[in-house]
Z-matrix of the N, CA and C atoms (Angstrom, degrees):
N
C 1 1.441
C 2 1.486 1 108.66
N 3 1.297 2 115.14 1 143.07
C 4 1.474 3 119.00 2 -176.83
C 5 1.554 4 111.07 3 -112.57
N 6 1.295 5 118.10 4 136.83
C 7 1.436 6 120.23 5 177.54
C 8 1.541 7 113.08 6 -66.91
N 9 1.267 8 116.31 7 -22.50
C 10 1.516 9 121.40 8 -175.48
C 11 1.559 10 108.71 9 -66.30
N 12 1.326 11 121.24 10 -24.50
C 13 1.413 12 122.00 11 -179.26
C 14 1.513 13 113.11 12 -51.52
N 15 1.331 14 116.43 13 -32.26
C 16 1.449 15 118.93 14 -173.37
C 17 1.555 16 110.74 15 -136.97
N 18 1.303 17 115.27 16 34.17
C 19 1.493 18 119.55 17 -171.91
C 20 1.508 19 114.75 18 -67.60
N 21 1.322 20 119.81 19 -61.22
C 22 1.418 21 118.82 20 -177.88
C 23 1.497 22 108.97 21 153.23
N 24 1.373 23 115.80 22 176.41
C 25 1.448 24 123.06 23 -175.96
C 26 1.485 25 111.40 24 -104.60
N 27 1.359 26 117.34 25 -33.01
C 28 1.478 27 120.22 26 -178.59
C 29 1.469 28 112.87 27 -106.33
N 30 1.306 29 119.07 28 164.52
C 31 1.443 30 124.43 29 175.81
C 32 1.554 31 110.85 30 -55.03
N 33 1.282 32 117.49 31 -41.13
C 34 1.452 33 120.36 32 179.61
C 35 1.530 34 112.14 33 -68.05
N 36 1.313 35 116.60 34 -43.33
C 37 1.493 36 121.56 35 172.44
C 38 1.484 37 115.52 36 -59.28
N 39 1.341 38 115.30 37 -40.06
C 40 1.462 39 120.60 38 178.69
C 41 1.530 40 111.82 39 -67.68
N 42 1.335 41 115.83 40 -43.34
C 43 1.489 42 120.06 41 176.25
C 44 1.488 43 112.03 42 -61.45
N 45 1.325 44 119.11 43 -44.62
C 46 1.430 45 125.50 44 179.23
C 47 1.581 46 109.33 45 -61.14
N 48 1.364 47 116.10 46 -44.93
C 49 1.401 48 119.44 47 -178.16
C 50 1.523 49 110.86 48 -64.18
N 51 1.340 50 117.00 49 -39.27
C 52 1.472 51 123.82 50 177.48
C 53 1.522 52 109.37 51 -57.15
N 54 1.323 53 116.55 52 -48.96
C 55 1.418 54 121.57 53 -179.02
C 56 1.567 55 111.96 54 -62.56
N 57 1.337 56 114.83 55 -46.39
C 58 1.411 57 120.26 56 177.55
C 59 1.480 58 116.80 57 -65.22
N 60 1.361 59 116.44 58 -28.10
C 61 1.467 60 120.35 59 176.24
C 62 1.500 61 111.97 60 -57.30
N 63 1.345 62 115.31 61 -36.71
C 64 1.514 63 117.68 62 -174.06
C 65 1.583 64 109.93 63 -102.46
N 66 1.312 65 120.14 64 -11.96
C 67 1.481 66 119.32 65 -173.90
C 68 1.506 67 114.65 66 -119.96
N 69 1.292 68 120.14 67 -5.13
C 70 1.448 69 120.51 68 -178.79
C 71 1.532 70 112.30 69 -141.93
N 72 1.312 71 115.91 70 -176.40
C 73 1.458 72 120.22 71 -178.30
C 74 1.550 73 110.85 72 -110.63
N 75 1.374 74 114.56 73 25.12
C 76 1.473 75 120.34 74 177.43
C 77 1.530 76 113.63 75 -50.05
N 78 1.365 77 115.65 76 -40.30
C 79 1.437 78 116.97 77 -172.16
C 80 1.569 79 113.80 78 -95.10
N 81 1.295 80 115.60 79 5.47
C 82 1.402 81 122.59 80 170.82
C 83 1.582 82 114.33 81 73.11
N 84 1.256 83 115.61 82 -162.75
C 85 1.479 84 122.81 83 -179.28
C 86 1.477 85 111.95 84 -126.02
N 87 1.300 86 117.56 85 140.98
C 88 1.496 87 122.01 86 177.15
C 89 1.474 88 105.78 87 -95.87
N 90 1.332 89 118.02 88 108.38
C 91 1.411 90 118.18 89 -179.33
C 92 1.522 91 114.19 90 -70.53
N 93 1.300 92 116.98 91 138.44
C 94 1.487 93 121.23 92 -177.15
C 95 1.483 94 114.71 93 87.97
N 96 1.405 95 116.62 94 -4.49
C 97 1.443 96 120.05 95 174.28
C 98 1.507 97 111.63 96 -96.93
N 99 1.338 98 118.09 97 120.76
C 100 1.487 99 121.55 98 -177.56
C 101 1.466 100 113.30 99 -99.06
N 102 1.302 101 119.15 100 -1.73
C 103 1.499 102 119.25 101 -177.29
C 104 1.523 103 113.52 102 -85.37
N 105 1.267 104 116.23 103 171.45
C 106 1.462 105 124.51 104 177.78
C 107 1.602 106 111.05 105 -73.73
N 108 1.308 107 117.88 106 155.22
C 109 1.435 108 122.25 107 172.82
C 110 1.510 109 109.39 108 -63.85
N 111 1.360 110 117.95 109 147.48
C 112 1.417 111 124.06 110 173.14
C 113 1.564 112 107.10 111 -71.22
N 114 1.293 113 117.48 112 131.98
C 115 1.451 114 117.95 113 -179.90
C 116 1.559 115 109.54 114 -68.93
N 117 1.283 116 115.18 115 140.32
C 118 1.466 117 118.94 116 174.77
C 119 1.493 118 109.38 117 -76.89
N 120 1.300 119 118.93 118 132.52
C 121 1.489 120 121.22 119 177.00
C 122 1.537 121 112.69 120 -64.13
N 123 1.299 122 112.43 121 157.08
C 124 1.492 123 117.34 122 175.14
C 125 1.545 124 111.43 123 -62.89
N 126 1.246 125 115.98 124 140.25
C 127 1.510 126 119.91 125 175.45
C 128 1.490 127 109.17 126 -90.74
N 129 1.325 128 120.29 127 125.07
C 130 1.455 129 122.47 128 -175.56
C 131 1.616 130 110.09 129 -57.84
N 132 1.300 131 116.89 130 144.52
C 133 1.465 132 120.25 131 177.50
C 134 1.501 133 115.21 132 -61.13
N 135 1.313 134 115.36 133 -20.28
C 136 1.483 135 119.35 134 -175.82
C 137 1.565 136 111.32 135 -72.75
N 138 1.331 137 115.71 136 157.17
C 139 1.381 138 122.42 137 179.55
C 140 1.630 139 108.78 138 -64.44
N 141 1.278 140 119.87 139 124.30
C 142 1.469 141 121.42 140 -179.80
C 143 1.546 142 109.88 141 -79.63
N 144 1.291 143 116.66 142 134.18
C 145 1.395 144 123.11 143 179.96
C 146 1.555 145 111.96 144 -106.70
N 147 1.291 146 116.51 145 129.96
C 148 1.476 147 121.48 146 -177.76
C 149 1.532 148 106.53 147 -68.46
N 150 1.388 149 112.58 148 142.35
C 151 1.432 150 123.09 149 179.35
C 152 1.485 151 106.27 150 -96.89
N 153 1.379 152 117.09 151 141.29
C 154 1.434 153 121.32 152 172.70
C 155 1.479 154 113.62 153 -71.95
N 156 1.299 155 117.04 154 168.52
C 157 1.410 156 120.59 155 176.96
C 158 1.482 157 113.58 156 -71.63
N 159 1.299 158 122.46 157 142.39
C 160 1.411 159 124.39 158 175.54
C 161 1.469 160 106.40 159 -98.05
N 162 1.356 161 115.99 160 126.64
C 163 1.499 162 119.24 161 -178.15
C 164 1.511 163 108.14 162 -113.69
């Protein structure tokens, strides 16, 4: 399971989701999966810029 599936839209939301991925049960449990969680990648220290929609 990947934390990115529900990470967030802003840099702040993404950083919060990364922290919660490893410290809380926000993302729940996948029943029947015996493996470890996928590690969340480091978030760059730069300000994250939202991308526009690709049409």
